[in-house]
KOLDREN-896077 format. One record per residue (C-alpha): residue in one letter; x, y, z. Coordinates in pm, whole numbers, padded with zeros to 5 digits, always signed. Layout:
aXYZ ...
This chain:
m+06297+10625+08056 v+06174+10311+08228 m+06374+10211+08536 t+06414+09842+08598 s+06433+09713+08953 h+06808+09661+08899 s+06869+10020+08786 a+06650+10155+09068 a+06848+09954+09323 t+07175+10069+09166 a+07070+10435+09185 a+06990+10400+09555 n+07302+10195+09633 p+07610+10409+09711 v+07843+10122+09620 l+07704+10091+09269 r+07605+10455+09212 v+07923+10478+09006 a+07941+10163+08797 p+08237+09927+08844 a+08518+09962+08593 s+08533+09729+08297 p+08728+09408+08360 a+09010+09535+08135 a+09033+09867+08320 a+09019+09688+08656 a+09297+09449+08552 a+09515+09743+08444 y+09449+09934+08767 f+09506+09642+09005 g+09809+09525+08809 a+09956+09873+08839 s+09874+09881+09210 l+10077+09564+09265 a+10368+09722+09078 f+10367+10008+09330 h+10286+09827+09656 a+10409+09534+09862 d+10220+09354+10138 v+10376+09329+10486 s+10348+08950+10495 d+10504+08918+10148 v+10796+09137+10254 a+10839+08931+10572 a+10829+08603+10378 a+11086+08727+10127 l+11318+08846+10403 a+11281+08518+10594 a+11360+08299+10292 d+11713+08178+10240 g+11917+08400+10012 d+11890+08751+09880 p+11529+08878+09867 g+11614+09095+09566 f+11522+09422+09736 v+11621+09641+10028 v+11376+09767+10292 l+11401+10137+10377 d+11263+10296+10695 s+11191+10660+10610 r+11104+10774+10963 s+11294+10989+11211 t+11582+10862+11423 a+11361+10862+11735 s+11105+10648+11550 w+11379+10412+11426 y+11500+10355+11784 q+11142+10295+11899 g+11120+10005+11657 h+11217+09901+11304 i+11227+09602+11072 p+11545+09396+11118 g+11786+09457+10832 a+11613+09774+10715 v+11816+10073+10602 h+11737+10388+10797 l+11708+10694+10574 p+11462+10967+10673 t+11273+11108+10375 a+11427+11456+10406 l+11777+11306+10370 i+11708+11090+10064 p+11837+11338+09803 e+12171+11379+09981 q+12230+11026+10118 a+12054+10770+09896 a+12352+10719+09665 a+12579+10636+09960 l+12336+10386+10115 l+12148+10225+09825 d+12248+10039+09510 p+12050+10184+09218 a+12024+09834+09066 v+11837+09695+09371 p+11466+09773+09415 v+11370+09953+09737 v+11063+09887+09953 t+10980+10191+10167 y+10784+10201+10491 c+10681+10457+10749 w+10448+10433+11050 g+10130+10291+10904 p+09830+10339+10679 g+09755+10681+10828 c+10097+10815+10730 d+10214+10909+10382 g+10584+10919+10472 a+10659+10598+10281 t+10482+10744+09977 r+10692+11060+09997 a+11008+10851+10037 a+10912+10634+09739 l+10854+10946+09529 a+11192+11093+09628 l+11366+10766+09539 a+11181+10729+09209 q+11282+11084+09117 l+11644+10978+09175 g+11602+10679+08942 y+11542+10396+09192 q+11288+10119+09138 v+11061+10142+09439 k+10754+09997+09606 e+10570+10111+09917 m+10499+09854+10190 l+10128+09878+10270 g+10051+09902+10640 g+10398+10022+10735 f+10564+09946+11065 e+10225+09931+11240 y+10111+09630+11040 w+10455+09467+11058 v+10413+09462+11437 r+10039+09383+11430 e+10099+09080+11208 g+10341+08943+11467 f+10674+08985+11290 a+10994+09045+11488 y+11133+09397+11510 e+11426+09572+11673 t+11426+09860+11921 w+11702+10054+12094 e+11671+09793+12371 g+11702+09490+12140 g+11470+09252+11961 a+11096+09242+12022 r+10786+09067+11893 r+10415+09085+11973 a+10150+08824+11917 a+09966+08857+11587 d+09652+09068+11600 p+09368+08837+11488 l+09214+09129+11296 t+09522+09159+11073 a+09677+08812+11053 p+09582+08450+11108 v+09685+08331+11453 d+09703+07959+11370 a+09836+07958+11012 a+10158+08047+10834 d+09979+08273+10586 c+09638+08422+10523 g+09580+08243+10195 c+09551+08567+09999 
């Protein structure tokens, strides 16, 4: 077999060692990803718009974590309590967006799974509470409202949106 310079470079390149998916497979994968995930800034924009955003935000963390800080208007329901309390707190006809601490935590994923198993439409908010705060959105603590300046590594500091 004769190796071309392109195939030799591909073999040595860890990014291309496994070939990219076909465009059709990539479209299916990324389309599915968007069906399962919501971006922090998109959630914030939907909540800030006038009217019903069409979903409820669910904080799946502990009570101590909730008091430390949470998204205004979120429903607090720790993951372990979802099977017993979801029906009393959530309308099955309204999609749920779950969040936990941040990208290093799979609590929102576990909460989304528990809700999906109960028949709820659900998405996970990527970045969790960490990125909500890092992107400069207001949050509530046991002491009242709070807000930090946007982290320039996660959000534009001089624009309304990132242009994604």
